N, C-alpha and C positions, 0 to 999 in steps of 0.2 A: 504494500500500499504506500502510495507516495504522500508525503507530508510536507507542508511548507511552514515556516516559522516567520512571524513578523511581530512588530510592536502592536499592542492593543489600542484600540481607539475608542472614543466615547460612544460611537455607535455600536459597539460590540457588547455594551452593558446588558442589554436584554438577553442576548445569547449567553454571555458569561453567567449571568444569574441562573439560567437554566442549566448550564453545564455544571456548575458548582452544586446546585441542588441535587442533580442525578448523581454526581460523584459522591457527595457525602451520604446520601440515603443508601446507596448500594455498596459502595467500596468501603465504607467505614463501619458497616453493620456488624462485623465480628469484633470490633474493638470498643464501640460505644453503643449505649442503649439507644433505642428509638427516641426516647425522651431527650437524651443528651443531644442527639443529632438535631432533632428539631429545634430545641432551645439555642443551639449553636448557630443554626442558620440565621443569618442577619445580624449577628453580633461578632462572634468569633470567626465564623465562616461566612464569606460574601465578598463582594467586589469592594475594592479599595480604590477610589478614583484618584487618590494621591499617586498611587503607583502608575496609573495611566497618564496623568498630568506630567509626571516626572520622566516619562518615557523609559520606564524600567519594568514594564510588564509586558509579557509576551503571550501571544497565542500560537498554538499549532493547529493548522487546519488540514483536513483531508477534503479536497474540493472546497466547497462552500460551508462544510461542517466543522464547527469547533471541536477538536479532538482533546485539547488540554489548554491550560493556562498556568502561568507562574511568573514570578519576577524576583527582583532584588530591590534593595533600597539603601539609599545613603541617609536615611532618617532613622531616629532611635526607636520607632515602634516595631515591636518584635513580631507581633501577629494581630489580626483582627481586621474586621470590615470597616466601612464608613461609620457604622454605628456603634463600634467598639469603644467603651468608655475609657480604656486605658492607653489611649493614643498619646504618642509623644513625638511631634512632627519636627523638632529641631534637628539640624544637619549634624552628621558624624564627621569626625576628622580621620580621613584615610590613613594618616600616620600613626593614630592611636587606637581607633575603633574598629570593630568588625562590621563589614557591611551585613545587611539582613537578607536572608534568602526567605521570600514571603509567598504565601497564598498559592500553593501549587495544587491543582486539582485535574484529574484526567477523567473524561467521560467513560462510563463503564464499558462502552463498546470498543474503546481503544486501549484498554488497560493491557499493560505488559507488551507494548508494541513499540517501546523506545520513545514514546511522547515526552515523558517526564525527563528522560536522560537528555533529549534534545534541548529542552527548556533550560535544564540545569546547566548544561554546558554553556549555553548563550549567557545565562546570568553570571556564571563564574568568570567567563572572559570579559564580560562588560565591567564588572566590579574590579577586576584586576586592571583593566585598562584605565579605570577612574583613579587607580592608585591604592586601592585596598589590597591588604596582604592577608587578611583573615575573613572568614565568613561565620555567620552565626544564624541560627533559626530556632523557632518554636515548633517542633515537628509533632505531628499527630501520631498516635501509636500506630496507625496504619502505615505511615511514611517512614518510620524509624528504620525497618530492614533495608528499604531502597537506599536511605541516605548512609547507613552503615556500609553498604556495598560500594559506595562512592567515596569512601574515605573519611566521612564525618565521624566524630566521637560523641558519645552520649555524655551529657552533663546532668545538671539538676533536673529533677522532676518538678514541673510547675502545675498549678491548678487554676484554670481560668474559670472565674465565676460566671455562672449562667443565670438566666431568669429562672425564678422558682426555687431558688436556693441550691441548685445543683451545681456541680463543677465539672470542668473537662480536663482530664489529665493530658498534658503535653510534655515533651521532653525538649530541653535546651540541647542543641547540638552545634558542634563548632568544627572548623576545618581551616588549615592554613592553605594559601594558594601561592 
């Protein structure tokens, strides 16, 4: 299957929203409860327009269909959508801080076909070109094996607060580039 990668655009937001919902509901069902997944959609999981505006968010397409999305950031926010209450949008210093790998989602129809690897490679190259030497992320439990296979190291376990008093476990992961 032929895939193309490009920067996400504002007009992609409706399709990105659908892709993210499909990915979370299907691919994360072995790691999070249905209640956690639904509560996380729109807060922890969802579109982050800042990444699109910063031109650091990518989409992979198969023809006209979005197969996956993900990005990197030169801002402090570790994870979360536009509605996430824990945002910190100040800029990072590439000489001291780690760029953030952010908001990776693959449509279930395209899982395990190299989509996430394509995006991760583009993100790592762009962050390195920008001057960063380290990367950091808040990985979902579902994503941890993928990132471990790409040289990332597990760090502290975090708990993202969700509506209804629930929490979503995520793992801080890092890697040098």
